[in-house]
C-alpha positions as CSV (number, residue, x, y, z in Angstrom):
1,M,0.0,0.0,0.0
2,T,1.3,3.4,-1.1
3,I,1.2,5.9,1.7
4,L,0.6,9.4,0.6
5,F,3.1,12.1,1.6
6,E,2.6,14.0,4.6
7,R,4.8,16.8,6.3
8,I,6.4,15.7,9.5
9,G,5.1,18.7,11.2
10,A,1.6,17.7,10.5
11,L,2.2,14.1,11.4
12,V,3.7,15.0,14.9
13,A,1.1,17.7,15.6
14,R,-1.5,15.0,15.1
15,H,0.2,12.9,17.8
16,A,0.3,15.9,20.2
17,A,-3.4,16.4,19.5
18,E,-4.4,12.8,20.0
19,R,-2.2,11.7,22.7
20,P,-0.7,14.7,24.5
21,D,0.5,13.0,27.5
22,A,2.1,10.0,25.8
23,M,5.8,9.9,25.8
24,A,7.5,11.0,22.6
25,V,11.2,11.0,23.3
26,T,13.6,10.2,26.1
27,V,17.4,10.8,26.2
28,A,19.4,10.1,29.4
29,G,16.6,10.1,31.7
30,E,14.9,13.2,30.3
31,S,11.6,12.8,28.5
32,L,9.2,14.9,26.6
33,T,5.5,14.2,26.0
34,W,4.0,14.7,22.5
35,A,2.4,17.9,23.7
36,A,5.7,19.1,25.0
37,L,7.9,18.0,22.2
38,V,5.7,19.5,19.5
39,A,5.3,22.8,21.3
40,R,9.2,23.1,21.9
41,A,9.7,22.2,18.2
42,G,7.3,24.7,17.3
43,R,9.1,27.4,19.2
44,V,12.3,26.5,17.5
45,A,10.6,26.8,14.2
46,A,9.2,30.3,15.0
47,A,12.7,31.3,16.4
48,L,14.4,30.3,13.0
49,Q,11.7,32.2,11.2
50,R,12.3,35.3,13.5
51,E,16.2,34.9,12.5
52,G,15.3,35.1,8.8
53,V,16.4,31.7,8.0
54,P,14.6,30.7,4.8
55,P,13.2,27.3,3.9
56,G,15.8,25.1,2.1
57,T,18.7,26.6,3.9
58,A,20.4,24.5,6.5
59,I,21.3,24.9,10.3
60,A,24.3,23.0,11.8
61,I,24.6,21.1,15.0
62,I,27.6,19.9,16.8
63,S,26.4,18.1,19.8
64,A,26.1,14.9,21.7
65,T,22.5,13.5,21.6
66,S,19.8,15.3,23.8
67,V,16.4,15.9,24.1
68,N,17.2,19.7,22.9
69,Y,18.8,18.1,19.8
70,V,15.8,16.2,18.8
71,S,13.6,19.5,19.4
72,L,15.9,21.5,17.3
73,Y,15.9,19.0,14.5
74,L,12.3,18.5,14.4
75,G,11.8,22.4,14.7
76,A,13.9,23.0,11.7
77,L,11.9,20.6,9.6
78,M,8.7,22.1,10.5
79,A,10.0,25.3,9.1
80,G,11.2,23.7,6.0
81,I,14.8,24.1,7.1
82,A,17.3,21.4,6.6
83,V,19.6,20.1,9.3
84,A,23.4,19.5,8.8
85,P,24.4,17.3,11.9
86,M,28.0,17.2,12.3
87,P,30.3,14.5,13.7
88,P,32.1,15.9,16.9
89,S,34.7,13.1,16.2
90,A,35.9,15.3,13.3
91,T,38.8,17.6,13.6
92,P,38.4,21.3,14.4
93,E,39.6,21.9,11.0
94,Q,37.2,19.6,9.3
95,L,34.3,20.9,11.2
96,Q,35.1,24.5,10.4
97,A,35.0,23.5,6.9
98,M,32.0,21.5,7.0
99,V,30.0,24.2,8.7
100,S,31.0,26.6,5.9
101,D,30.3,23.9,3.3
102,S,26.8,23.7,4.4
103,G,25.9,27.2,4.1
104,A,24.4,27.3,7.6
105,P,23.8,30.6,8.9
106,L,23.4,29.3,12.4
107,L,25.5,26.7,14.4
108,F,24.4,25.0,17.4
109,V,26.9,23.6,19.9
110,D,26.7,21.9,23.2
111,K,29.1,23.0,26.0
112,Q,31.6,20.1,25.7
113,N,32.1,20.8,22.0
114,A,32.0,24.5,22.4
115,D,35.0,24.2,24.8
116,I,37.0,22.2,22.2
117,L,36.1,24.4,19.5
118,A,36.6,27.6,21.4
119,G,39.5,28.7,19.1
120,V,37.8,28.0,15.8
121,A,36.1,30.8,13.8
122,F,33.0,29.6,12.2
123,S,31.2,31.1,9.2
124,A,27.9,30.8,11.1
125,T,26.5,32.4,14.3
126,V,27.3,30.0,17.3
127,L,24.4,29.4,19.7
128,G,24.3,27.2,22.6
129,I,22.3,23.8,22.8
130,E,21.8,23.8,26.6
131,T,20.7,27.4,26.7
132,L,18.2,27.0,23.7
133,D,15.3,28.1,26.1
134,A,16.7,31.7,26.2
135,W,16.8,31.9,22.4
136,L,13.4,30.5,21.6
137,T,10.3,32.5,20.5
138,D,7.1,32.2,22.4
139,G,4.2,31.2,20.3
140,P,3.7,28.9,17.1
141,P,5.5,29.4,13.7
142,E,4.1,31.0,10.8
143,P,2.6,28.3,8.2
144,L,5.2,27.0,5.9
145,L,3.8,28.4,2.4
146,L,5.3,25.8,0.1
147,N,3.4,23.3,-2.0
148,D,4.2,19.7,-1.5
149,E,5.9,19.1,-4.8
150,R,8.3,21.9,-4.2
151,L,9.1,20.9,-0.7
152,L,9.7,17.1,-1.7
153,E,12.7,18.5,-3.8
154,M,14.2,20.5,-1.2
155,P,17.0,19.5,1.3
156,F,15.7,17.7,4.4
157,N,19.2,17.0,5.9
158,I,23.0,17.1,4.7
159,I,24.9,14.2,6.2
160,Y,28.7,14.4,6.4
161,S,30.8,11.5,7.3
162,S,33.7,11.8,10.0
163,G,36.4,11.2,7.4
164,T,39.9,10.3,8.0
165,T,41.8,12.8,5.6
166,G,40.6,16.1,4.0
167,T,37.0,17.6,4.2
168,P,34.0,14.9,4.3
169,K,31.6,15.4,1.5
170,G,28.1,16.5,2.5
171,I,25.5,14.3,1.0
172,I,22.1,16.1,0.4
173,H,19.0,14.2,1.2
174,S,15.7,15.6,-0.2
175,W,12.5,15.3,1.6
176,R,11.3,12.9,-1.2
177,M,14.2,10.6,-0.4
178,R,13.4,10.8,3.4
179,W,9.7,10.2,2.7
180,A,10.7,7.0,1.1
181,H,12.2,5.8,4.5
182,I,9.3,7.2,6.7
183,A,6.6,5.9,4.5
184,S,8.0,2.2,5.1
185,G,7.7,2.7,8.6
186,P,4.1,1.2,9.2
187,A,4.8,-2.1,7.5
188,L,7.7,-2.6,9.9
189,G,5.6,-2.1,13.1
190,Y,6.3,1.6,13.7
191,S,3.2,3.0,15.3
192,P,2.0,4.6,18.5
193,D,2.6,1.4,20.5
194,A,6.2,1.1,19.3
195,V,9.1,1.7,21.8
196,T,12.4,2.4,19.5
197,L,15.6,2.2,21.3
198,L,18.8,3.6,19.4
199,A,22.3,4.0,20.6
200,T,24.1,5.6,17.4
201,P,24.5,9.4,17.1
202,L,22.0,11.6,15.5
203,Y,24.4,12.7,12.8
204,S,24.4,9.2,11.4
205,N,22.1,8.0,8.6
206,T,22.0,4.7,10.5
207,T,20.2,6.4,13.4
208,L,17.8,8.6,11.2
209,V,16.4,5.9,9.2
210,A,15.0,4.4,12.4
211,A,14.4,7.6,14.4
212,L,12.6,9.4,11.8
213,P,9.8,6.6,11.3
214,A,9.6,6.2,15.0
215,L,8.7,9.9,15.4
216,A,6.6,10.3,12.4
217,W,4.1,7.2,13.5
218,G,3.9,8.4,17.0
219,G,6.0,6.0,19.0
220,H,8.3,6.5,22.0
221,L,11.9,7.3,20.8
222,I,14.6,6.3,23.3
223,L,18.2,7.6,22.5
224,Q,21.2,6.3,24.5
225,P,23.7,9.2,24.0
226,K,26.7,6.8,24.6
227,F,26.5,3.1,23.9
228,D,27.2,0.5,26.7
229,A,26.0,-3.0,26.4
230,R,24.5,-3.5,29.8
231,G,23.0,0.1,29.8
232,F,21.4,-0.8,26.4
233,L,19.7,-3.8,28.0
234,A,18.6,-2.0,31.1
235,L,16.9,0.3,28.9
236,A,15.3,-2.2,26.7
237,Q,13.8,-4.1,29.7
238,A,12.7,-1.0,31.6
239,H,10.9,0.8,28.6
240,Q,9.9,-2.7,27.0
241,A,11.5,-1.7,23.6
242,T,9.9,-3.2,20.4
243,H,12.4,-2.0,18.0
244,S,16.1,-1.2,17.7
245,M,18.6,-0.4,14.9
246,L,22.2,-1.3,15.9
247,V,25.5,-1.7,14.1
248,P,27.3,-5.1,14.0
249,V,29.8,-4.3,16.8
250,Q,27.0,-3.3,19.2
251,Y,25.2,-6.5,18.5
252,R,28.5,-8.3,19.4
253,R,29.0,-6.4,22.6
254,I,25.5,-7.0,23.7
255,M,25.5,-10.9,22.8
256,E,28.9,-11.2,24.6
257,H,27.8,-9.4,27.7
258,P,27.8,-12.0,30.7
259,D,24.4,-10.6,31.8
260,F,22.6,-10.9,28.6
261,G,20.4,-13.8,29.7
262,A,19.3,-11.8,32.9
263,F,17.4,-9.2,30.9
264,D,13.7,-9.7,29.7
265,L,13.7,-8.6,25.9
266,S,10.4,-10.3,25.2
267,S,8.9,-7.1,24.1
268,Y,10.9,-7.0,20.9
269,Q,9.2,-7.2,17.4
270,L,12.1,-6.4,15.2
271,K,15.7,-5.4,15.3
272,F,17.6,-3.9,12.4
273,C,21.3,-3.7,11.5
274,T,23.3,-1.8,8.9
275,S,26.4,0.3,8.2
276,A,28.9,-2.5,8.5
277,P,29.4,-6.1,7.5
278,F,27.4,-8.3,9.8
279,D,29.1,-11.7,10.6
280,A,26.7,-14.8,9.7
281,A,27.5,-16.5,13.1
282,L,26.4,-13.4,15.0
283,K,23.3,-13.1,13.1
284,A,22.6,-16.5,14.0
285,D,23.3,-16.0,17.8
286,V,20.9,-12.9,17.6
287,L,18.3,-15.0,16.2
288,A,18.7,-17.8,18.5
289,R,18.9,-15.9,21.9
290,W,17.1,-12.4,21.2
291,P,13.3,-12.6,20.8
292,G,11.8,-10.8,17.8
293,G,12.9,-10.8,14.0
294,L,16.1,-9.7,12.5
295,I,16.2,-7.4,9.4
296,E,19.6,-6.4,7.9
297,Y,19.9,-3.5,5.3
298,W,22.8,-3.0,3.1
299,G,23.1,0.4,1.4
300,M,24.9,3.7,1.2
301,T,24.1,7.1,2.6
302,E,24.2,8.2,-0.9
303,G,21.1,6.1,-1.7
304,G,20.8,4.2,-4.9
305,G,20.1,0.6,-4.7
306,G,19.7,-1.4,-1.3
307,T,19.3,-5.0,-0.1
308,V,17.2,-6.4,2.8
309,L,17.8,-9.6,4.4
310,V,14.7,-10.8,6.5
311,A,17.1,-13.1,8.7
312,H,14.4,-14.9,10.6
313,A,12.8,-16.0,7.2
314,F,16.0,-17.1,5.5
315,P,18.2,-18.6,8.1
316,D,20.1,-20.4,5.5
317,K,21.1,-17.0,3.8
318,L,22.9,-15.3,6.8
319,H,26.2,-15.2,4.9
320,T,24.4,-12.7,2.4
321,V,22.9,-9.3,2.9
322,G,19.5,-10.4,1.1
323,R,18.0,-9.3,-2.2
324,P,17.2,-6.0,-3.6
325,I,14.6,-4.0,-1.6
326,P,11.5,-4.0,-3.8
327,G,11.5,-1.0,-6.1
328,H,15.4,-1.1,-6.1
329,E,17.7,-2.4,-8.8
330,I,21.4,-3.5,-8.3
331,L,23.7,-4.5,-11.1
332,L,27.2,-5.9,-10.7
333,L,29.9,-4.6,-13.1
334,K,33.1,-6.3,-14.0
335,A,36.1,-4.4,-14.8
336,D,35.4,-4.1,-18.5
337,G,31.9,-2.7,-17.8
338,T,29.9,-5.7,-18.7
339,E,27.6,-7.2,-16.1
340,A,28.6,-10.0,-14.1
341,A,26.9,-13.4,-14.2
342,T,25.6,-15.2,-11.2
343,G,28.4,-16.2,-8.9
344,E,30.9,-13.7,-10.6
345,V,32.4,-10.6,-8.5
346,G,31.5,-7.3,-9.9
347,E,31.2,-3.7,-8.4
348,M,27.7,-2.9,-7.3
349,V,25.9,-0.1,-8.7
350,G,22.3,0.8,-7.6
351,F,19.1,2.6,-8.8
352,S,16.1,3.5,-6.8
353,G,13.9,6.6,-5.8
354,A,15.9,6.9,-2.5
355,T,18.8,8.6,-3.9
356,M,20.7,11.6,-2.9
357,T,20.4,14.9,-4.6
358,G,24.1,15.2,-4.8
359,Y,27.1,16.3,-2.8
360,A,26.9,19.8,-1.5
361,N,29.0,22.0,-3.8
362,R,30.8,19.2,-5.5
363,P,29.4,18.6,-8.9
364,E,32.6,16.8,-10.2
365,A,32.3,14.4,-7.0
366,T,28.5,13.9,-7.6
367,R,29.3,13.0,-11.3
368,A,32.1,10.6,-10.3
369,T,29.7,8.4,-8.2
370,Q,27.2,8.1,-10.9
371,W,26.9,5.5,-13.5
372,V,24.5,5.9,-16.5
373,H,22.5,2.9,-17.7
374,P,22.3,2.5,-21.3
375,D,18.4,3.3,-20.9
376,G,19.5,6.7,-19.3
377,R,18.7,6.0,-15.8
378,V,21.3,7.2,-13.2
379,F,22.8,4.5,-10.8
380,I,25.1,5.1,-7.7
381,R,28.3,3.6,-7.7
382,T,28.9,1.9,-4.3
383,G,32.6,0.9,-4.5
384,D,31.4,-2.4,-3.0
385,L,32.2,-5.7,-4.6
386,G,29.7,-8.6,-4.4
387,R,28.2,-11.7,-6.0
388,F,24.8,-12.8,-6.6
389,D,23.9,-16.5,-5.8
390,G,21.5,-18.8,-7.6
391,D,18.7,-17.4,-5.5
392,G,19.2,-13.8,-6.1
393,F,20.8,-13.1,-2.6
394,L,23.8,-10.8,-2.7
395,E,27.0,-11.7,-0.9
396,L,29.5,-9.0,0.0
397,V,32.9,-9.6,-1.1
398,G,34.5,-6.2,0.3
399,R,35.3,-2.7,-1.0
400,A,36.9,-2.2,-4.2
401,K,39.6,-0.2,-2.7
402,D,40.4,-3.0,-0.2
403,M,40.7,-5.6,-2.7
404,I,44.2,-7.2,-2.7
405,I,46.1,-7.5,-5.9
406,S,48.9,-10.1,-5.4
407,G,51.0,-11.4,-8.1
408,G,48.4,-10.5,-10.6
409,F,45.4,-12.2,-8.8
410,N,42.6,-10.6,-7.1
411,I,42.1,-11.5,-3.5
412,Y,39.0,-10.8,-1.5
413,P,39.6,-10.1,2.2
414,V,36.3,-11.3,3.2
415,D,37.2,-14.8,1.9
416,I,40.1,-15.0,4.2
417,E,38.3,-13.4,7.1
418,A,35.7,-16.2,6.9
419,V,38.4,-18.9,7.2
420,L,40.1,-17.1,10.2
421,A,36.6,-16.3,11.9
422,A,36.1,-20.1,12.1
423,H,38.9,-20.6,14.5
424,P,37.4,-21.0,17.9
425,D,40.1,-18.5,19.5
426,V,39.2,-15.5,17.1
427,R,36.5,-13.1,18.3
428,E,37.0,-10.5,15.3
429,V,39.3,-10.1,12.3
430,A,40.0,-7.7,9.4
431,V,42.4,-8.8,6.6
432,V,44.2,-5.8,4.6
433,G,46.7,-5.7,1.7
434,V,50.3,-4.4,2.5
435,A,53.0,-3.6,0.1
436,S,55.3,-6.4,-1.0
437,A,58.3,-6.3,-2.9
438,R,57.8,-9.7,-4.3
439,W,54.0,-9.7,-4.9
440,G,52.9,-6.1,-5.2
441,E,50.6,-6.7,-2.3
442,T,50.1,-9.5,0.3
443,P,47.4,-10.0,2.8
444,V,47.9,-9.4,6.6
445,A,45.4,-10.3,9.3
446,F,44.6,-8.3,12.3
447,V,42.9,-10.4,14.9
448,V,41.2,-9.8,18.3
449,G,41.1,-13.0,20.3
450,D,43.1,-15.5,22.2
451,A,45.2,-17.4,19.3
452,D,48.7,-17.2,19.0
453,P,49.5,-15.2,15.8
454,D,52.2,-17.4,14.4
455,A,50.2,-20.7,14.9
456,L,47.0,-19.0,13.7
457,R,48.8,-17.9,10.5
458,R,50.0,-21.7,9.9
459,W,46.3,-22.8,10.8
460,A,44.8,-20.5,8.3
461,N,47.4,-21.0,5.4
462,D,46.7,-24.6,5.6
463,R,43.1,-23.9,4.7
464,L,43.5,-21.0,2.2
465,G,44.4,-21.2,-1.4
466,K,47.8,-20.6,-2.4
467,V,47.6,-17.0,-3.6
468,Q,45.4,-16.2,-0.4
469,R,48.0,-17.2,2.1
470,L,48.9,-14.7,4.9
471,A,52.2,-13.1,5.2
472,A,51.5,-12.3,8.9
473,V,48.9,-12.3,11.5
474,V,49.0,-9.5,14.1
475,G,47.2,-9.7,17.3
476,I,45.3,-6.6,18.4
477,D,43.3,-5.6,21.5
478,E,40.6,-3.8,19.4
479,L,39.8,-3.0,15.8
480,P,39.8,0.6,14.9
481,R,36.4,1.5,14.2
482,S,34.2,4.7,13.3
483,A,31.6,6.1,15.5
484,I,29.0,3.7,13.7
485,G,31.1,0.7,13.7
486,K,32.8,0.4,10.5
487,I,36.4,-1.1,10.6
488,L,39.0,1.5,9.5
489,K,41.2,-0.6,7.4
490,R,43.3,2.4,6.3
491,E,44.5,2.7,9.9
492,L,45.3,-1.0,10.2
493,R,47.5,-0.7,6.9
494,D,49.2,2.4,8.3
495,M,49.7,0.4,11.7
496,F,51.5,-2.4,10.0
497,A,55.3,-1.5,10.2
498,G,56.7,-4.8,9.3
499,A,58.5,-5.3,5.9
500,V,57.3,-8.0,3.5
501,D,59.3,-9.6,1.0
């Protein structure tokens, strides 16, 4: 069933009118009812109008998750103003450049980050998150005089990655793209009865694809500002959570927590996962011990084609990321530009209605990520490598930039990682290519666990193909990850100081 577009301001206003005393959002023990949240967001919208911020412009936010953050985000949207949530983990120089890139006239910063950024000259007027009340306007905002078709093409948000070098690109999502995410909510159980618990930051697309439907369809949104496994479990039990979106490393830490079995998680209907490769054995463990279904999404913040694996319905396909989402198309392209056959590896390009407008102020970068189909449709290049099995399920092979070319042979790290992960003393593993005088590149594994590195290398090489054999295994306490759990393989390559013949 197609759900006709409604502005998020109209949706939340309805919840406030129908269920004013129901809880809307809770962060770190502070809660707002629907009446309080909508009134507060309305005051934000009115203040932004008072400041002369026009619809289609963005405001920037650098802050930890808070109730004020949610109110500010929602209020901007009610005024037709986009939000550019910035990752506090970025360097001050990157944040300065991102704020300028976004064109935001106003920047909202919490005290912790304001202290860190005290010496930075921003292009925007800086306001405090904690002192939001002093800035707000009394009374409701002026009506947003835009027709729906125009609003649908305007920016909803600009998402910046944390980046490791240079200035991250700003990914512009339109209202039309966001509505595609919100409209799917009721089919997934988002409703006034839903309780959605999230523990990823509000600048992450991972968070927004769950938080926005939760709010739009009237549920109770609970945000854990800083993830810890036991705290998450306690919140889930106390609030009888029905939905969560987590990244794989969070699932691992929750499932490995010694007190996991002591918490009542029977209220769960669905759990979701995205953002990083999700180990098949870990999926199986979640299915076995955590009530409710499990759905994995694969896709890019830029949009294009995505896949979905309903893990509880296809327990024999846990090594895959599922099939293309209905209405999405994914092609696998070989190096010569032809389409890969079933079982062959190719770079994924995707097409759907949920696609970014482009990178902010970077038309050349936008064009570089596009692949034009012979019929004229514009697909998004993902940089990911994959192969389809005979049932149309997609298996990730790795990032194209992470593929190892050793002695002229293509080596896919995921194949080596799967062998190492089968060892009982390996908890986590990542394989990267390092420079080799003899082979050009050669694989090196970084392993978290109790295995002896040299013994593990010999064990793995006995099970790997000749060209896949590891030059070294490095024991490591923890794999370096981004704020949403992606393994930073560049850091691993930089970390390896040993010379390889």
